[in-house]
C-alpha positions as protocol buffer text, in pm:
chain_id: "A"
residue {
  index: 1
  type: MET
  ca { x: -2580 y: 2871 z: -2636 }
}
residue {
  index: 2
  type: ARG
  ca { x: -2710 y: 2622 z: -2382 }
}
residue {
  index: 3
  type: ALA
  ca { x: -3047 y: 2801 z: -2359 }
}
residue {
  index: 4
  type: ASN
  ca { x: -3079 y: 2783 z: -2739 }
}
residue {
  index: 5
  type: ARG
  ca { x: -3004 y: 2411 z: -2734 }
}
residue {
  index: 6
  type: ASP
  ca { x: -3258 y: 2353 z: -2456 }
}
residue {
  index: 7
  type: GLU
  ca { x: -3520 y: 2543 z: -2656 }
}
residue {
  index: 8
  type: ARG
  ca { x: -3450 y: 2337 z: -2968 }
}
residue {
  index: 9
  type: ASN
  ca { x: -3490 y: 2012 z: -2776 }
}
residue {
  index: 10
  type: ARG
  ca { x: -3799 y: 2113 z: -2578 }
}
residue {
  index: 11
  type: TRP
  ca { x: -4026 y: 1942 z: -2829 }
}
residue {
  index: 12
  type: ILE
  ca { x: -3857 y: 1608 z: -2758 }
}
residue {
  index: 13
  type: ARG
  ca { x: -3926 y: 1642 z: -2386 }
}
residue {
  index: 14
  type: GLN
  ca { x: -4290 y: 1726 z: -2459 }
}
residue {
  index: 15
  type: PHE
  ca { x: -4331 y: 1430 z: -2697 }
}
residue {
  index: 16
  type: THR
  ca { x: -4188 y: 1204 z: -2428 }
}
residue {
  index: 17
  type: GLU
  ca { x: -4411 y: 1355 z: -2159 }
}
residue {
  index: 18
  type: PHE
  ca { x: -4728 y: 1291 z: -2358 }
}
residue {
  index: 19
  type: SER
  ca { x: -4627 y: 966 z: -2531 }
}
residue {
  index: 20
  type: GLY
  ca { x: -4822 y: 732 z: -2303 }
}
residue {
  index: 21
  type: MET
  ca { x: -5153 y: 917 z: -2312 }
}
residue {
  index: 22
  type: ASP
  ca { x: -5472 y: 730 z: -2399 }
}
residue {
  index: 23
  type: SER
  ca { x: -5677 y: 1049 z: -2431 }
}
residue {
  index: 24
  type: LEU
  ca { x: -5607 y: 1418 z: -2470 }
}
residue {
  index: 25
  type: ASP
  ca { x: -5619 y: 1663 z: -2186 }
}
residue {
  index: 26
  type: ARG
  ca { x: -5605 y: 2041 z: -2199 }
}
residue {
  index: 27
  type: LYS
  ca { x: -5233 y: 2055 z: -2112 }
}
residue {
  index: 28
  type: ALA
  ca { x: -5141 y: 1828 z: -2404 }
}
residue {
  index: 29
  type: VAL
  ca { x: -5356 y: 2021 z: -2650 }
}
residue {
  index: 30
  type: VAL
  ca { x: -5217 y: 2359 z: -2545 }
}
residue {
  index: 31
  type: GLN
  ca { x: -4855 y: 2244 z: -2564 }
}
residue {
  index: 32
  type: MET
  ca { x: -4863 y: 2016 z: -2868 }
}
residue {
  index: 33
  type: ILE
  ca { x: -5126 y: 2154 z: -3108 }
}
residue {
  index: 34
  type: ARG
  ca { x: -5077 y: 2479 z: -3299 }
}
residue {
  index: 35
  type: ASN
  ca { x: -5426 y: 2494 z: -3449 }
}
residue {
  index: 36
  type: ILE
  ca { x: -5725 y: 2290 z: -3557 }
}
residue {
  index: 37
  type: THR
  ca { x: -5902 y: 2383 z: -3879 }
}
residue {
  index: 38
  type: VAL
  ca { x: -6253 y: 2258 z: -3954 }
}
residue {
  index: 39
  type: LEU
  ca { x: -6266 y: 2184 z: -4328 }
}
residue {
  index: 40
  type: GLY
  ca { x: -6616 y: 2042 z: -4344 }
}
residue {
  index: 41
  type: LYS
  ca { x: -6875 y: 1839 z: -4159 }
}
residue {
  index: 42
  type: SER
  ca { x: -6651 y: 1533 z: -4144 }
}
residue {
  index: 43
  type: GLU
  ca { x: -6300 y: 1667 z: -4196 }
}
residue {
  index: 44
  type: ILE
  ca { x: -6052 y: 1856 z: -3978 }
}
residue {
  index: 45
  type: ARG
  ca { x: -5684 y: 1945 z: -4010 }
}
residue {
  index: 46
  type: VAL
  ca { x: -5461 y: 1943 z: -3703 }
}
residue {
  index: 47
  type: SER
  ca { x: -5132 y: 2138 z: -3715 }
}
residue {
  index: 48
  type: PHE
  ca { x: -4886 y: 2032 z: -3449 }
}
residue {
  index: 49
  type: ALA
  ca { x: -4660 y: 2280 z: -3272 }
}
residue {
  index: 50
  type: TYR
  ca { x: -4337 y: 2091 z: -3345 }
}
residue {
  index: 51
  type: GLU
  ca { x: -4425 y: 1937 z: -3680 }
}
residue {
  index: 52
  type: VAL
  ca { x: -4123 y: 2083 z: -3862 }
}
residue {
  index: 53
  type: GLU
  ca { x: -3878 y: 1968 z: -3595 }
}
residue {
  index: 54
  type: TYR
  ca { x: -4033 y: 1621 z: -3593 }
}
residue {
  index: 55
  type: ARG
  ca { x: -4007 y: 1585 z: -3972 }
}
residue {
  index: 56
  type: GLN
  ca { x: -3645 y: 1711 z: -3969 }
}
residue {
  index: 57
  type: THR
  ca { x: -3553 y: 1455 z: -3706 }
}
residue {
  index: 58
  type: LEU
  ca { x: -3716 y: 1173 z: -3905 }
}
residue {
  index: 59
  type: SER
  ca { x: -3524 y: 1284 z: -4213 }
}
residue {
  index: 60
  type: LEU
  ca { x: -3193 y: 1286 z: -4022 }
}
residue {
  index: 61
  type: LEU
  ca { x: -3261 y: 940 z: -3882 }
}
residue {
  index: 62
  type: GLU
  ca { x: -3346 y: 811 z: -4229 }
}
residue {
  index: 63
  type: GLN
  ca { x: -3023 y: 960 z: -4370 }
}
residue {
  index: 64
  type: ALA
  ca { x: -2821 y: 805 z: -4088 }
}
residue {
  index: 65
  type: GLY
  ca { x: -2982 y: 466 z: -4154 }
}
residue {
  index: 66
  type: THR
  ca { x: -2906 y: 492 z: -4525 }
}
residue {
  index: 67
  type: ALA
  ca { x: -2543 y: 583 z: -4451 }
}
residue {
  index: 68
  type: ASP
  ca { x: -2512 y: 286 z: -4213 }
}
residue {
  index: 69
  type: ARG
  ca { x: -2648 y: 47 z: -4478 }
}
residue {
  index: 70
  type: LYS
  ca { x: -2404 y: 179 z: -4741 }
}
residue {
  index: 71
  type: ALA
  ca { x: -2110 y: 150 z: -4501 }
}
residue {
  index: 72
  type: GLY
  ca { x: -2206 y: -199 z: -4389 }
}
């Protein structure tokens, strides 16, 4: 159970590790980017490795904030 929890929270540790970067290095790209798709001469799409987990966390935080405002 603990290993599962650690795996689920790994993305948070990686976000924290790379949060102060001014430029990308290979380590950050390998760990944080799932793929890069070239759509045209001037357009690319970047898919992040933990995009789903990040969006879920934002949603939970938003719900918690809404609940706090209703209670207060």
